[in-house]
N, C-alpha and C positions, 0 to 999 in steps of 0.2 A: 214745371217752369223751369226756364233758364233765365238769372240774372245777370246783368253784366255790371260789374262794380267799375267806377271811374271816379277820378278828380273833378270838381267843378270849381270853377273860380272866377270873379268879377274883376280879378286885377287886384283884389286887396285882401278878400279872404279867401281860404281854399277849405272845402268841405267834402267829404266822402259822399258818394251818393250812388244810387242804382237806377238802369235804365231798364224799362219796362220789358216785359220777356217778348214783347211782339217785336221790338227793335232789334233782337238778336240776330234776325237773317240780315238785315240791313248791316250790322257792325261785320258779320260772316262774308257778305257781298264786298266789305269794303268801301260802304257809302261813309263811314264815320272814319278820317284819318286821325292820327295821333297828334294831341295839341290842335285839331281843329275846333270850328266853333260850332255849337248847336244851340238854336234858339228855343227858351224855354217858353211854351205858351200858358202851361198852367205846370204847378208842384203842389207837392205835399210834403210837409215837415213832420216828422215824426222823431221826437227827442227820446233817446233809450238812456236812462240813467244806469251805471254801473253800481252794483251792488258791492258794499266792502267784502273784502274776501277773510275769511276767518281762518 
């Protein structure tokens, strides 16, 4: 699987996100531009807590 990392923003908050692998071909074809808009119809949030380093 190929995942594309990007930064999502609503104008106030920025967060790092991942595009689904089925969208990678659309990215390669140039359907999504840098600083372009993508409408999110559905999303899944997973919070990964960092463990303290020893």
